[in-house]
N, C-alpha and C positions, 0 to 999 in steps of 0.2 A: 484520614487524610484528604482536604481539598483536592478536587480535580479540574484541570482547566485544559480545554482544546485551544491549540495555539496553532495559527499560520501566518506565513508572510508573502508577500508578492514583491518582486525585486526588480533592478534594471538588468539583470544579466544572470549567469551563473555562478560566477567566482569572486566573493569578496575581497579574495588576495589580488584581483586584478582592478580593485576601486569600485566593484559594483556595490550599490546600495540598496536599502529597503525601500518601496514605496506604498506599501501598504502593510499593517499589522493588525490582527486581530485575535481575540481571545473570548472563549465562552465558558462560563462555570457550569460544571455538571452538580445537581443536587441529587446524591443518591444515584438512583437509576434515571434521572430524568436531565434534560437541558433545562438548565435553570433560564431566569430572566435578566440575569446578570452577565454583562458583556463588556468588552473594550475593544474599540474600533478607531483606527485612525489613519486618513491618508497623509503621506509624509512628501515633502520637497527632497529629492534625493540629492539635488545640486549638481547634477550631472545628467547628460545625455542617456536615453533608454533604447538598449538594444532592439532593433526591429524585431527580432525572434521572441524577445521578453515581450514587447507591445503587441504582439500579435496574440500572444497567451491571456493576457490579461487587460489589454484594451486601455492602459493608461498611457498617458503621454507628459512629456516635462510641461508643455503649455498648460495642460488640464493640472499640473501639480506645482505650479509656481507660486499659488497664495496658502499652499497647506504649509503646516507647521514642520520644522526640521526634527531629526530624532532627538536631538539634546533636549528640545522643548517638551516632548512628551515621555522620554525616559521615566522621570521619577512617577506618574501616574501609572505606567505600565509595570515598573516594577511593583508598586505597590498592589496592584490587581493580583500578579502572580505570585507575590510573596506568599512562602509556605507551602504553595500546591505541588501536585505531582501534575507534570506536564505531558499532553497527550499530543503528539505530532506525528504528521504522516512523512517519512523520510526525515527524521529527526536532525541527523547531521546537517543537512541544508539549510533549515530554518535556524538552527542554533549557532551553525557557524556564521550567519549574516549577524544575528542578534549579538553575538559576543563580539564579533568585529566592530558592529556599531557603539558598542559599551567600552571597549578599549579605545576607540577615538574620542571617547569624551572623557577618559580618565575614571573608569568605573570597572570594577571587578566582573569577570565572566559569571554566567548564571550557575548556580549550583544545585539547582532543582532536580528532585528524581525524574526520569523521563521514561514514558512509554512510546516507543516506536511502532506505530500502527502498521508502517509498511513491513517492519521484520515479522511482528504477529502475523499479518495475514499471509506472508510467505511460507510461515510455519504451519498455518491452518490450511493452505491452498497452493502447496509446492506445484511448479510449473503452469500456474495460471497467471495470466494478467492480474496484478493487484493494485493498479492505479485506483482513484478516489471513483470515476466513473464505473469501473468494472467492479468495485465493492458496492457501489450503490444498487447496480443491477442485482448482484449475488443476494444481496440483504433486503431486496425490493424497497429500494428507499427512492422516492420520487426525485429525479435530479434534473427533470425535463428543463427547468428555467437555468440550468447552468449551461449558457452559452459560451461564455468566457470564466476563466478562473478569477475569482474574486476572494479574498481573504475571510472576509465576515461568512460569505455565503458556504465558504469551503468548510470553515471551522463547524458551522451548523451541520452540514452534511456528515462531517468527520465525526461528530459526536454521536449521530444516530448509528454510522457504520461501527463505532467502537462499541456502542451498547448491544448491537447485533452480535458482533463478535464474541462478546463475554457474556452472551446470556446465558450459556451454560453454568458459567461461574455462579451467576445468580442463584441458579436453582441449587447449586451445591451449598451456598452460603444459606440458603433458606432452609435446606435440610439440616445443616449443623445447628441453625438457630433453634429449630424445633425439637431437635435433640436436647438442647439446654432450657427450653422452655418449660415451665411447670404445667404438667399435665400432657405434654406432647407425647412422652412414651405412652401414658396410658391412653391416649387417644388411639396410637397405634395397636395397642393391645386389643381394644376394643374391636378395631377392624379385624384383627387376626381372629377374635372369639366369633365372629360373626362369618367366617368363611365354611361354607357346607364342605363336610367330609364324607363321600360316598364310599360305604365298604364294599368290597368286591363280593358278588354272589357266588354260590356254591359251585357253579357252573365253571365261571371265570378261575376261581382256585382250583378247582381240577385241572383245567386248561394250562394253568401256571405251573402245576405240580409235574404235569406230562411234558412240559418244556423243559422244566429242571432235570428231570430224568434223562432227557436226550442229551442235553448238556454234559450232565456227569458221567453219562456213557462215551461220549465222544471225547472227553478230556480224561477219561480213565481214572474217576474219582476226584478230578480237580476242581469241581464246579464251584466256583468263586462264592456265588449265594448260598450254596449250603455250607461252606465254611464259615461265612459271616452268621448264618441262622445258628450254626452250633456255638459260637462265642457268645450270642445274645442271651 
């Protein structure tokens, strides 16, 4: 299934209070890499932007007056994410805004499968900061150019974070693929055959036997190794 990393910037925190999307971006993953396919639009929210929100993303209504409205970009956005699994940090926030915008123009809510990277990060790193900046630091992703939040930049950073968080799964998938690849098992067998086996010397065997005698005596004849030897 296609995977698309998605992010929005908004005029405020709650779409139920009439807040709108001012920027939306999505970046497609190509296997375990960030592809060159992306979607990015600034939007005219048709309302004032809260001072706190503007401080986060730096966008103002004056700056956005000539940008498209959501209804104008909705078809292209829906086409880009059609059939994709969405990767979103704090997914309820972005989905709440997107679904409110879709409802406003008479379209159904999104039904894409979703991976919430904030939830994944909390499970991987309980008790630690799991915002995007903290995750970039944790996974050694350069975010020095992130002076403000921006939907396009944040999707690109989140894509790298997601790949970092799921790197162990990649190894498991690769091992599974090797098990089902013709010759994969034979290759492991060849490696096993090349392992050197060093036999114990006579002195080492004598020391081992003396140790077993001591254990057998201390356990009153219940030495486990002696019992196992008798069964072989």
